[in-house]
C-alpha positions as CSV (number, residue, x, y, z in Angstrom):
1,M,3.4,-26.1,-2.0
2,G,0.9,-29.1,-1.4
3,Q,-2.8,-29.7,-1.6
4,E,-3.5,-28.2,2.0
5,L,-6.7,-26.3,0.5
6,K,-8.0,-29.1,-2.1
7,N,-11.5,-28.8,-2.7
8,F,-11.9,-25.4,-0.7
9,N,-14.3,-23.3,-2.3
10,I,-13.0,-19.7,-2.6
11,I,-14.6,-16.5,-3.9
12,I,-11.6,-14.0,-4.8
13,T,-13.1,-10.7,-6.1
14,G,-10.9,-8.7,-8.4
15,G,-9.0,-11.5,-9.7
16,T,-7.8,-10.0,-12.8
17,G,-6.2,-7.2,-11.1
18,F,-2.2,-7.6,-10.5
19,L,-2.6,-8.4,-6.9
20,G,-5.6,-10.7,-7.7
21,K,-3.6,-12.7,-10.3
22,A,-0.9,-13.3,-7.8
23,V,-3.4,-14.3,-5.1
24,I,-5.2,-16.6,-7.2
25,T,-1.9,-18.1,-8.5
26,E,-1.0,-19.1,-5.0
27,F,-4.4,-20.5,-4.0
28,V,-4.3,-22.5,-7.5
29,K,-1.1,-24.2,-6.4
30,C,-3.0,-25.3,-3.3
31,D,-5.5,-27.2,-5.6
32,A,-8.5,-24.5,-4.4
33,N,-11.2,-24.1,-6.4
34,I,-11.7,-20.3,-7.5
35,Y,-14.9,-18.1,-8.3
36,T,-13.8,-14.7,-9.2
37,N,-15.1,-11.7,-11.3
38,Y,-14.0,-9.9,-14.3
39,R,-15.0,-6.7,-16.5
40,D,-12.8,-7.1,-19.5
41,D,-12.6,-10.4,-21.5
42,D,-8.9,-9.8,-22.4
43,K,-7.9,-9.5,-18.7
44,F,-9.6,-12.8,-18.0
45,S,-7.9,-14.5,-20.8
46,N,-4.6,-13.0,-19.3
47,L,-5.4,-14.5,-15.9
48,N,-6.1,-17.9,-17.2
49,K,-2.6,-17.7,-19.0
50,Y,-1.1,-16.6,-15.8
51,V,-2.0,-19.4,-13.5
52,S,-0.8,-23.1,-13.6
53,N,-4.2,-24.8,-13.9
54,K,-7.1,-22.7,-15.4
55,Q,-9.5,-25.6,-14.8
56,K,-9.5,-24.4,-11.1
57,I,-10.9,-21.0,-12.0
58,V,-14.5,-19.9,-12.9
59,G,-14.7,-16.4,-13.9
60,V,-18.2,-14.3,-14.2
61,K,-18.4,-11.1,-15.8
62,A,-19.7,-8.7,-12.9
63,D,-19.6,-5.1,-11.6
64,L,-19.3,-5.7,-7.9
65,T,-20.3,-1.9,-7.5
66,V,-23.6,-2.8,-8.5
67,E,-26.2,-4.5,-6.2
68,K,-27.9,-6.4,-8.8
69,E,-24.7,-7.7,-10.4
70,V,-23.3,-8.8,-6.8
71,K,-26.6,-10.8,-6.3
72,T,-26.3,-12.5,-9.7
73,F,-22.6,-13.3,-9.0
74,F,-23.2,-15.1,-5.8
75,Q,-26.4,-16.8,-7.1
76,G,-23.9,-18.3,-9.9
77,F,-21.7,-19.5,-7.1
78,Q,-24.3,-21.2,-5.1
79,S,-25.5,-22.9,-8.4
80,R,-22.1,-24.3,-8.9
81,F,-20.6,-25.0,-5.5
82,K,-22.1,-26.5,-2.1
83,R,-20.4,-24.5,0.3
84,L,-18.2,-21.1,0.6
85,D,-15.0,-21.7,2.5
86,V,-13.1,-18.3,2.2
87,F,-14.1,-15.1,0.7
88,I,-11.2,-12.6,-0.2
89,H,-12.2,-9.2,-1.5
90,L,-9.9,-7.5,-3.7
91,V,-11.6,-5.1,-5.6
92,G,-10.3,-1.8,-5.0
93,G,-8.9,1.5,-6.2
94,F,-6.5,4.3,-5.8
95,W,-6.5,8.0,-6.4
96,M,-3.7,10.2,-4.9
97,G,-6.3,13.1,-4.7
98,E,-5.9,16.8,-3.8
99,E,-6.8,18.3,-0.4
100,I,-10.4,17.8,0.7
101,A,-11.2,21.5,-0.2
102,D,-10.4,20.6,-3.8
103,T,-11.7,17.2,-4.0
104,P,-14.5,16.8,-6.8
105,M,-17.8,15.0,-5.8
106,G,-17.4,12.4,-8.7
107,K,-13.7,11.4,-7.2
108,W,-15.2,11.0,-3.8
109,N,-18.0,8.9,-4.8
110,F,-15.8,6.9,-7.3
111,L,-13.7,5.5,-4.4
112,L,-16.4,5.2,-2.1
113,D,-18.1,3.0,-4.5
114,L,-15.1,0.9,-5.6
115,N,-13.5,0.5,-2.1
116,L,-16.3,0.6,0.5
117,N,-19.5,0.0,-1.4
118,S,-18.1,-3.2,-3.2
119,A,-16.8,-4.4,0.1
120,F,-20.1,-4.0,1.7
121,L,-22.3,-5.6,-1.0
122,C,-19.9,-8.5,-1.3
123,S,-19.1,-9.3,2.1
124,R,-22.8,-9.2,3.0
125,A,-23.5,-11.8,0.3
126,A,-20.7,-14.0,1.7
127,F,-21.8,-13.8,5.1
128,Q,-25.3,-14.6,4.3
129,L,-23.9,-17.9,2.9
130,M,-21.5,-18.5,5.7
131,R,-24.2,-17.7,8.4
132,K,-26.0,-20.6,7.0
133,Q,-23.3,-23.1,7.3
134,C,-21.9,-21.6,10.4
135,S,-18.4,-21.4,9.3
136,G,-16.1,-19.6,6.8
137,K,-13.2,-17.1,6.6
138,I,-13.6,-13.5,5.2
139,F,-10.6,-11.2,4.2
140,M,-10.9,-7.6,3.2
141,V,-8.3,-5.2,2.1
142,S,-8.0,-1.9,3.9
143,A,-4.5,0.1,3.6
144,K,-1.7,1.8,5.9
145,T,-3.2,5.0,5.0
146,A,-6.5,4.1,7.0
147,K,-4.6,4.4,10.1
148,E,-2.4,7.5,9.2
149,F,-4.7,9.7,7.0
150,P,-2.2,11.7,5.1
151,S,-2.8,14.8,3.5
152,K,-4.1,14.8,-0.2
153,M,-5.2,11.3,0.0
154,G,-8.4,12.0,1.8
155,A,-11.1,10.3,-0.1
156,Y,-9.0,7.1,-0.8
157,S,-8.2,7.1,3.2
158,V,-11.7,7.5,4.2
159,S,-13.0,4.8,2.0
160,K,-10.2,2.4,3.3
161,A,-11.0,3.3,7.0
162,A,-14.6,2.5,6.4
163,V,-13.5,-0.8,5.1
164,L,-11.5,-1.6,8.2
165,A,-14.7,-0.4,10.4
166,L,-17.0,-2.6,8.2
167,T,-14.6,-5.6,8.7
168,K,-14.6,-5.2,12.6
169,V,-18.4,-5.2,12.7
170,L,-18.5,-8.1,10.5
171,A,-16.0,-9.9,12.9
172,N,-18.2,-9.3,15.7
173,E,-21.1,-10.3,14.0
174,G,-19.7,-13.6,12.7
175,K,-18.6,-14.9,16.5
176,P,-22.0,-16.7,16.9
177,Y,-21.7,-18.3,13.5
178,H,-18.0,-19.3,13.8
179,I,-17.1,-17.1,11.1
180,Q,-13.6,-15.4,11.1
181,V,-13.2,-11.9,9.8
182,N,-9.9,-10.1,9.2
183,C,-8.6,-7.2,7.3
184,L,-5.0,-6.7,5.3
185,L,-3.7,-3.3,5.7
186,P,-0.7,-3.2,3.0
187,S,1.5,-0.3,2.4
188,I,2.5,0.1,-1.3
189,I,2.1,-3.1,-3.3
190,D,4.7,-3.6,-6.0
191,T,2.6,-3.5,-9.1
192,P,3.4,-1.8,-12.6
193,V,0.9,0.9,-12.1
194,N,2.7,1.9,-8.7
195,R,5.9,1.9,-10.5
196,R,4.8,4.0,-13.1
197,S,3.2,6.4,-10.6
198,M,6.3,6.4,-8.3
199,P,9.2,5.9,-10.4
200,D,11.9,7.3,-7.8
201,E,10.9,5.1,-5.1
202,D,12.6,2.1,-3.8
203,Y,10.6,-0.8,-5.1
204,Q,12.7,-3.2,-2.7
205,K,10.8,-1.9,0.3
206,W,7.4,-2.2,-1.1
207,V,5.2,-5.5,-0.9
208,N,5.5,-8.3,-3.2
209,P,1.8,-9.3,-4.1
210,H,2.8,-13.1,-4.2
211,D,3.6,-12.6,-0.5
212,I,0.3,-11.4,0.1
213,G,-1.2,-14.5,-1.8
214,K,1.1,-16.8,0.3
215,L,0.2,-15.2,3.8
216,L,-3.7,-15.7,2.8
217,V,-3.0,-19.2,1.7
218,Q,-1.3,-19.9,5.5
219,L,-4.2,-18.1,7.2
220,C,-6.8,-19.9,5.4
221,R,-5.6,-23.5,6.5
222,P,-8.1,-25.4,8.2
223,E,-6.1,-25.6,11.4
224,V,-6.0,-22.0,11.8
225,K,-9.3,-21.6,14.0
226,V,-8.3,-18.6,16.2
227,L,-7.5,-15.8,14.2
228,S,-10.5,-13.0,13.9
229,R,-10.9,-9.4,14.4
230,S,-7.3,-8.5,13.5
231,S,-6.0,-5.9,11.4
232,L,-2.9,-7.4,9.8
233,R,-0.2,-4.7,9.0
234,I,1.7,-5.7,5.6
235,Y,4.0,-2.8,5.4
236,G,7.2,-4.4,4.0
237,D,10.1,-2.0,4.7
238,I,8.2,1.1,4.6
């Protein structure tokens, strides 16, 4: 992979997660500058060991479900970089759950904070930067369940459906400013956590996180100017 994104300034949230590491790896190969958050020092250290060129990554300790910390995170980006070319929001979480009638309020709020509120706070801040420069690309991550609403996954499905709705609003609001906004809807991503949770499943049918990273790289290329308001179904063989 070449340097087609050389000197691109890209914020990728959730960079120390398994998907985040894979996505950052693919962008570092293209010589992009990556700005990410982390909450655990050891996990950020592992990210630096995972990628080919750690000099391309700036990490800031921040909980992106907290408005004040999101503001500080983006202020740090502004002080270091002149412009924001791409924002990719990978912060999120999963809970298999119970039926809605048996869902604790704590779990409901946890998933809304982690999946929806972090997406709102971060995309709002990214949009403000891109609106000033009249350009930019935003990618959010929803889920296959946001289209299907299976039983016993209510809190997760609702939170991810709300992310999809948020993406559509942002895409419409971004049109006057030449901001492209799209949403990824993966099925099951092949991660160690998912393998432990579903040991009897056929992992070959799942989505490889590096394939998601490679897709995002292609969509971020400067010549891709027309894709917006799209829900990209990344289902693998499921």
